[in-house]
C-alpha positions in Angstrom: 111.4 95.3 124.1 111.2 92.0 122.2 107.5 92.7 121.4 108.5 96.0 119.9 111.1 94.2 117.7 108.5 91.7 116.5 106.4 94.6 115.1 109.4 96.4 113.6 110.1 96.3 109.8 111.4 92.9 108.6 115.1 92.2 108.1 116.5 89.0 106.5 119.9 87.4 106.1 121.0 84.4 104.1 124.4 82.7 103.7 124.6 81.6 100.1 127.2 79.5 98.2 128.6 82.7 96.5 128.0 85.3 99.2 125.7 86.8 101.7 122.2 88.2 101.0 120.8 91.0 103.2 117.3 92.4 103.0 115.6 95.1 104.9 112.0 96.3 104.7 111.2 100.0 104.8 108.2 101.0 106.8 105.3 102.4 104.8 105.5 105.9 106.5 109.2 106.3 105.8 109.1 104.9 102.3 106.8 107.7 101.0 108.8 110.5 102.7 111.5 111.5 100.3 113.3 113.7 102.8 113.9 110.8 105.3 116.9 108.4 104.9 115.4 104.9 104.6 118.7 103.1 104.5 118.7 100.0 106.8 121.7 98.1 105.4 125.1 99.5 106.5 128.7 98.6 105.7 130.9 98.4 108.8 134.2 97.8 106.9 135.2 96.1 103.7 134.4 92.7 105.1 131.3 93.2 107.2 127.8 94.8 107.0 124.6 94.8 109.0 120.9 95.0 108.3 119.0 96.8 111.1 115.5 97.2 112.4 113.8 98.9 115.3 114.4 102.5 116.5 116.6 104.2 113.9 118.3 106.4 116.5 119.4 103.3 118.4 120.8 101.2 115.6 122.6 104.3 114.1 124.2 104.9 117.4 125.4 101.2 117.6 126.7 101.3 114.0 128.6 104.6 114.7 130.1 103.1 117.8 131.2 99.8 116.1 132.7 101.6 113.1 134.8 103.7 115.5 135.9 100.4 117.3 136.8 99.0 114.0 139.0 102.0 113.1 140.7 101.8 116.5 141.3 98.0 116.0 142.9 98.7 112.6 145.1 101.4 114.1 146.3 99.1 116.9 146.5 95.7 115.3 146.2 96.4 111.5 143.2 94.1 111.3 139.6 94.5 110.5 136.9 93.5 113.0 135.1 90.5 111.5 133.4 87.2 112.4 132.8 86.2 116.0 135.0 89.0 117.3 132.8 91.7 115.7 129.6 90.0 116.8 130.9 89.8 120.4 131.7 93.6 120.3 128.2 94.4 119.2 126.7 92.0 121.8 128.6 93.7 124.5 127.2 97.1 123.5 123.7 95.7 123.7 124.3 93.9 126.9 125.8 96.9 128.8 122.6 98.9 128.0 120.4 96.1 129.4 122.1 95.6 132.8 122.7 99.2 134.2 119.7 101.2 135.6 121.0 104.5 134.2 121.1 103.2 130.6 118.1 102.5 128.4 118.1 99.2 126.5 118.4 99.6 122.8 115.1 99.1 120.9 116.6 97.5 117.8 118.0 94.3 116.4 120.8 93.6 113.8 121.7 90.9 111.4 125.5 90.9 110.8 127.0 89.4 107.6 130.8 89.1 107.6 133.6 87.4 105.6 136.1 86.0 108.1 139.1 84.0 107.1 137.6 83.5 103.7 134.4 82.0 105.2 130.9 83.5 105.2 129.3 84.0 108.5 125.9 85.4 109.7 124.8 86.5 113.2 121.5 87.5 114.7 121.9 90.1 117.4 119.1 90.9 119.8 118.5 93.8 122.3 119.3 91.5 125.3 122.9 91.0 124.0 122.3 87.5 122.7 124.3 86.6 119.5 123.4 83.6 117.5 125.4 82.3 114.5 123.1 81.0 111.7 122.8 80.3 108.0 119.4 82.0 107.5 117.5 84.3 109.9 114.6 86.8 109.8 113.7 89.4 112.5 110.7 91.7 112.6 107.1 91.6 111.6 105.9 88.6 109.5 109.2 86.9 110.2 107.3 83.8 111.5 105.6 83.5 108.1 109.0 83.0 106.5 110.5 80.4 108.9 109.2 77.3 107.1 110.5 78.6 103.7 113.9 79.6 105.2 114.2 76.1 106.7 113.2 74.2 103.5 113.7 75.9 100.2 116.5 78.3 101.2 120.0 76.7 101.5 123.6 77.8 101.6 124.2 75.6 98.6 122.3 78.0 96.3 123.5 81.3 94.9 122.3 84.7 96.2 120.2 85.3 93.1 118.6 81.8 93.3 117.7 82.3 97.0 116.3 85.7 96.3 114.2 84.2 93.6 112.8 81.6 96.0 112.0 84.1 98.7 110.8 87.0 96.6 107.3 85.7 96.0 106.7 85.1 99.7 107.9 88.6 100.5 105.6 90.2 98.1 102.6 88.1 99.2 103.0 89.0 102.9 103.4 92.7 102.2 100.0 94.0 101.2 101.1 97.4 99.8 104.3 96.3 98.0 105.9 99.0 95.8 109.3 99.7 94.4 111.5 100.8 97.3 109.6 98.7 99.9 112.6 96.4 100.3 116.3 97.3 100.3 118.1 94.3 99.0 121.9 93.8 98.6 124.2 90.9 98.3 127.9 90.6 98.8 129.9 88.0 96.9 133.1 86.2 97.7 134.5 87.3 94.4 134.6 91.0 95.3 134.8 90.4 99.1 134.0 94.1 99.6 130.9 95.0 101.6 131.2 98.6 100.5 130.3 97.6 96.9 127.2 95.4 97.1 125.2 94.1 94.2 121.8 95.9 94.5 118.6 94.3 93.3 114.8 94.5 93.7 111.9 92.0 94.0 110.0 93.1 90.9 113.0 92.6 88.7 113.7 89.1 90.2 110.1 88.1 89.9 109.8 89.2 86.3 113.1 87.4 85.5 111.9 84.2 87.2 108.5 84.2 85.6 110.0 84.8 82.2 112.3 81.8 82.6 109.4 79.6 83.9 107.2 80.6 81.0 110.0 79.7 78.5 110.4 76.3 80.1 106.6 75.6 79.9 106.5 76.8 76.3 109.4 74.4 75.4 107.7 71.6 77.2 104.4 72.1 75.3 106.3 72.2 72.0 108.1 69.0 72.8 104.8 67.3 73.6 103.2 68.4 70.4 106.2 67.1 68.4 106.0 63.8 70.2 102.2 63.6 69.6 102.7 64.2 65.8 
């Protein structure tokens, strides 16, 4: 099961200083099919969302189940499921399907981003039921190529846009057939604190923006050197 997940489309989560960044890679076969829903980032409620990879039928079933649990929790306790409580609920669903012989283990993994008590939290959820709290994580194919960059250049002290700029060039390099729509990218800020209204983005736009700023800096530096030389 874990070998299958390692070959599944990449998903990525980063806790930033101004919000949570979630990214999901669409498989090449699905991307070119207009009639298939390629969505892989889903809101659970106004404070939580997940990026999913693996078997679509499995992660859609989990998302439907946890949304229903959230509605029941709101009806009983007038509170949203967030943070560790929500990650534990999802882990229990995974775990139950891995210990009973009459249930098939889920062939999917999730990255949960949630705003709990005004703090930003990120959880990696595996098919075995293991839940790990983290600041950055990547699951799926080519995830190992991003580990060093996630451990060094990416930090929770930088903004969502800044972290996306840093990681975008690596994502495009490892994806041989990159095209618009290859990655679904959304970030959720503490200002809005509403996972149902993310800020969409794309790698091409961020790369062009970053390269333009870099070119302007180089141009200004060359002009300054010419002035000093004269």
